[in-house]
PyMOL CGO cylinders between C-alpha atoms (Angstrom):
from pymol import cmd
from pymol.cgo import CYLINDER

trace = [
    CYLINDER, 74.99, 23.11, 59.36, 72.99, 20.51, 61.43, 0.3, 1, 1, 1, 1, 1, 1,
    CYLINDER, 72.99, 20.51, 61.43, 74.28, 19.13, 64.62, 0.3, 1, 1, 1, 1, 1, 1,
    CYLINDER, 74.28, 19.13, 64.62, 74.96, 15.68, 62.88, 0.3, 1, 1, 1, 1, 1, 1,
    CYLINDER, 74.96, 15.68, 62.88, 76.88, 17.44, 60.49, 0.3, 1, 1, 1, 1, 1, 1,
    CYLINDER, 76.88, 17.44, 60.49, 79.23, 19.05, 62.72, 0.3, 1, 1, 1, 1, 1, 1,
    CYLINDER, 79.23, 19.05, 62.72, 79.77, 15.72, 64.35, 0.3, 1, 1, 1, 1, 1, 1,
    CYLINDER, 79.77, 15.72, 64.35, 80.59, 13.97, 61.27, 0.3, 1, 1, 1, 1, 1, 1,
    CYLINDER, 80.59, 13.97, 61.27, 82.98, 16.92, 60.00, 0.3, 1, 1, 1, 1, 1, 1,
    CYLINDER, 82.98, 16.92, 60.00, 84.41, 17.04, 63.71, 0.3, 1, 1, 1, 1, 1, 1,
    CYLINDER, 84.41, 17.04, 63.71, 85.16, 13.31, 63.58, 0.3, 1, 1, 1, 1, 1, 1,
    CYLINDER, 85.16, 13.31, 63.58, 86.79, 13.44, 60.47, 0.3, 1, 1, 1, 1, 1, 1,
    CYLINDER, 86.79, 13.44, 60.47, 88.73, 16.68, 61.19, 0.3, 1, 1, 1, 1, 1, 1,
    CYLINDER, 88.73, 16.68, 61.19, 89.64, 15.21, 64.59, 0.3, 1, 1, 1, 1, 1, 1,
    CYLINDER, 89.64, 15.21, 64.59, 90.89, 11.95, 63.06, 0.3, 1, 1, 1, 1, 1, 1,
    CYLINDER, 90.89, 11.95, 63.06, 92.97, 13.52, 60.48, 0.3, 1, 1, 1, 1, 1, 1,
    CYLINDER, 92.97, 13.52, 60.48, 94.35, 16.27, 62.75, 0.3, 1, 1, 1, 1, 1, 1,
    CYLINDER, 94.35, 16.27, 62.75, 95.31, 13.48, 65.37, 0.3, 1, 1, 1, 1, 1, 1,
    CYLINDER, 95.31, 13.48, 65.37, 97.22, 11.54, 62.72, 0.3, 1, 1, 1, 1, 1, 1,
    CYLINDER, 97.22, 11.54, 62.72, 99.11, 14.66, 61.62, 0.3, 1, 1, 1, 1, 1, 1,
    CYLINDER, 99.11, 14.66, 61.62, 99.98, 15.63, 64.94, 0.3, 1, 1, 1, 1, 1, 1,
    CYLINDER, 99.98, 15.63, 64.94, 100.82, 12.75, 66.75, 0.3, 1, 1, 1, 1, 1, 1,
    CYLINDER, 100.82, 12.75, 66.75, 100.53, 9.65, 64.41, 0.3, 1, 1, 1, 1, 1, 1,
    CYLINDER, 100.53, 9.65, 64.41, 98.00, 8.00, 66.54, 0.3, 1, 1, 1, 1, 1, 1,
    CYLINDER, 98.00, 8.00, 66.54, 94.21, 8.73, 67.56, 0.3, 1, 1, 1, 1, 1, 1,
    CYLINDER, 94.21, 8.73, 67.56, 93.33, 10.23, 70.93, 0.3, 1, 1, 1, 1, 1, 1,
    CYLINDER, 93.33, 10.23, 70.93, 90.13, 8.05, 71.00, 0.3, 1, 1, 1, 1, 1, 1,
    CYLINDER, 90.13, 8.05, 71.00, 86.84, 8.36, 69.40, 0.3, 1, 1, 1, 1, 1, 1,
    CYLINDER, 86.84, 8.36, 69.40, 85.16, 10.90, 71.72, 0.3, 1, 1, 1, 1, 1, 1,
    CYLINDER, 85.16, 10.90, 71.72, 88.50, 13.05, 72.28, 0.3, 1, 1, 1, 1, 1, 1,
    CYLINDER, 88.50, 13.05, 72.28, 88.93, 13.34, 68.33, 0.3, 1, 1, 1, 1, 1, 1,
    CYLINDER, 88.93, 13.34, 68.33, 85.15, 14.20, 67.67, 0.3, 1, 1, 1, 1, 1, 1,
    CYLINDER, 85.15, 14.20, 67.67, 85.44, 16.99, 70.61, 0.3, 1, 1, 1, 1, 1, 1,
    CYLINDER, 85.44, 16.99, 70.61, 88.84, 18.53, 69.43, 0.3, 1, 1, 1, 1, 1, 1,
    CYLINDER, 88.84, 18.53, 69.43, 87.78, 17.98, 65.81, 0.3, 1, 1, 1, 1, 1, 1,
    CYLINDER, 87.78, 17.98, 65.81, 84.25, 19.99, 66.43, 0.3, 1, 1, 1, 1, 1, 1,
    CYLINDER, 84.25, 19.99, 66.43, 86.54, 22.57, 68.61, 0.3, 1, 1, 1, 1, 1, 1,
    CYLINDER, 86.54, 22.57, 68.61, 88.98, 22.73, 65.62, 0.3, 1, 1, 1, 1, 1, 1,
    CYLINDER, 88.98, 22.73, 65.62, 86.36, 23.41, 63.10, 0.3, 1, 1, 1, 1, 1, 1,
    CYLINDER, 86.36, 23.41, 63.10, 85.03, 26.41, 65.16, 0.3, 1, 1, 1, 1, 1, 1,
    CYLINDER, 85.03, 26.41, 65.16, 88.35, 27.63, 65.71, 0.3, 1, 1, 1, 1, 1, 1,
    CYLINDER, 88.35, 27.63, 65.71, 89.44, 27.09, 62.25, 0.3, 1, 1, 1, 1, 1, 1,
    CYLINDER, 89.44, 27.09, 62.25, 86.15, 28.82, 60.72, 0.3, 1, 1, 1, 1, 1, 1,
    CYLINDER, 86.15, 28.82, 60.72, 86.74, 31.70, 63.08, 0.3, 1, 1, 1, 1, 1, 1,
    CYLINDER, 86.74, 31.70, 63.08, 90.66, 32.21, 61.98, 0.3, 1, 1, 1, 1, 1, 1,
    CYLINDER, 90.66, 32.21, 61.98, 89.60, 31.84, 58.42, 0.3, 1, 1, 1, 1, 1, 1,
    CYLINDER, 89.60, 31.84, 58.42, 87.02, 34.49, 58.83, 0.3, 1, 1, 1, 1, 1, 1,
    CYLINDER, 87.02, 34.49, 58.83, 89.35, 36.69, 60.62, 0.3, 1, 1, 1, 1, 1, 1,
    CYLINDER, 89.35, 36.69, 60.62, 91.93, 36.63, 57.84, 0.3, 1, 1, 1, 1, 1, 1,
    CYLINDER, 91.93, 36.63, 57.84, 89.34, 37.32, 55.25, 0.3, 1, 1, 1, 1, 1, 1,
    CYLINDER, 89.34, 37.32, 55.25, 88.77, 33.85, 53.74, 0.3, 1, 1, 1, 1, 1, 1,
    CYLINDER, 88.77, 33.85, 53.74, 85.36, 32.00, 53.78, 0.3, 1, 1, 1, 1, 1, 1,
    CYLINDER, 85.36, 32.00, 53.78, 84.69, 29.88, 57.02, 0.3, 1, 1, 1, 1, 1, 1,
    CYLINDER, 84.69, 29.88, 57.02, 83.13, 26.36, 57.38, 0.3, 1, 1, 1, 1, 1, 1,
    CYLINDER, 83.13, 26.36, 57.38, 80.15, 26.54, 54.86, 0.3, 1, 1, 1, 1, 1, 1,
    CYLINDER, 80.15, 26.54, 54.86, 78.72, 22.83, 55.15, 0.3, 1, 1, 1, 1, 1, 1,
    CYLINDER, 78.72, 22.83, 55.15, 80.09, 19.17, 54.68, 0.3, 1, 1, 1, 1, 1, 1,
    CYLINDER, 80.09, 19.17, 54.68, 82.28, 19.71, 51.88, 0.3, 1, 1, 1, 1, 1, 1,
    CYLINDER, 82.28, 19.71, 51.88, 86.23, 19.64, 50.93, 0.3, 1, 1, 1, 1, 1, 1,
    CYLINDER, 86.23, 19.64, 50.93, 86.78, 23.19, 51.57, 0.3, 1, 1, 1, 1, 1, 1,
    CYLINDER, 86.78, 23.19, 51.57, 85.36, 23.13, 54.98, 0.3, 1, 1, 1, 1, 1, 1,
    CYLINDER, 85.36, 23.13, 54.98, 87.06, 19.73, 56.01, 0.3, 1, 1, 1, 1, 1, 1,
    CYLINDER, 87.06, 19.73, 56.01, 90.29, 21.69, 55.21, 0.3, 1, 1, 1, 1, 1, 1,
    CYLINDER, 90.29, 21.69, 55.21, 89.46, 24.54, 57.36, 0.3, 1, 1, 1, 1, 1, 1,
    CYLINDER, 89.46, 24.54, 57.36, 88.27, 22.06, 60.11, 0.3, 1, 1, 1, 1, 1, 1,
    CYLINDER, 88.27, 22.06, 60.11, 91.56, 20.12, 59.88, 0.3, 1, 1, 1, 1, 1, 1,
    CYLINDER, 91.56, 20.12, 59.88, 93.84, 23.34, 59.95, 0.3, 1, 1, 1, 1, 1, 1,
    CYLINDER, 93.84, 23.34, 59.95, 91.78, 24.58, 63.16, 0.3, 1, 1, 1, 1, 1, 1,
    CYLINDER, 91.78, 24.58, 63.16, 91.91, 20.84, 64.62, 0.3, 1, 1, 1, 1, 1, 1,
    CYLINDER, 91.91, 20.84, 64.62, 95.69, 20.85, 64.05, 0.3, 1, 1, 1, 1, 1, 1,
    CYLINDER, 95.69, 20.85, 64.05, 95.85, 23.96, 66.09, 0.3, 1, 1, 1, 1, 1, 1,
    CYLINDER, 95.85, 23.96, 66.09, 93.73, 22.79, 68.95, 0.3, 1, 1, 1, 1, 1, 1,
    CYLINDER, 93.73, 22.79, 68.95, 95.51, 19.54, 68.82, 0.3, 1, 1, 1, 1, 1, 1,
    CYLINDER, 95.51, 19.54, 68.82, 98.84, 21.42, 69.26, 0.3, 1, 1, 1, 1, 1, 1,
    CYLINDER, 98.84, 21.42, 69.26, 97.51, 23.53, 72.35, 0.3, 1, 1, 1, 1, 1, 1,
    CYLINDER, 97.51, 23.53, 72.35, 95.90, 20.41, 73.87, 0.3, 1, 1, 1, 1, 1, 1,
    CYLINDER, 95.90, 20.41, 73.87, 99.03, 18.55, 73.89, 0.3, 1, 1, 1, 1, 1, 1,
    CYLINDER, 99.03, 18.55, 73.89, 101.04, 21.48, 74.98, 0.3, 1, 1, 1, 1, 1, 1,
    CYLINDER, 101.04, 21.48, 74.98, 98.83, 21.85, 78.12, 0.3, 1, 1, 1, 1, 1, 1,
    CYLINDER, 98.83, 21.85, 78.12, 98.55, 18.33, 78.79, 0.3, 1, 1, 1, 1, 1, 1,
    CYLINDER, 98.55, 18.33, 78.79, 102.12, 17.60, 79.01, 0.3, 1, 1, 1, 1, 1, 1,
    CYLINDER, 102.12, 17.60, 79.01, 102.62, 20.28, 81.61, 0.3, 1, 1, 1, 1, 1, 1,
]
cmd.load_cgo(trace, "trace")
């Protein structure tokens, strides 16, 4: 996937993940960064458990990225509150 594709996927996944975790966004830059990290984490977790990882800009990859983004956001909030 191209760099721009990762940015778009990260932005969407970070936005959706932020809305699920804390009902408000963290800001555009933080949403993008946490979304891209979440996409990588989600892809890694899915591949560890035998499922397909991020395959491009499609609905399945968005689901993987959102799940990874939620995990990253929960960890981010746990660390940030300390």
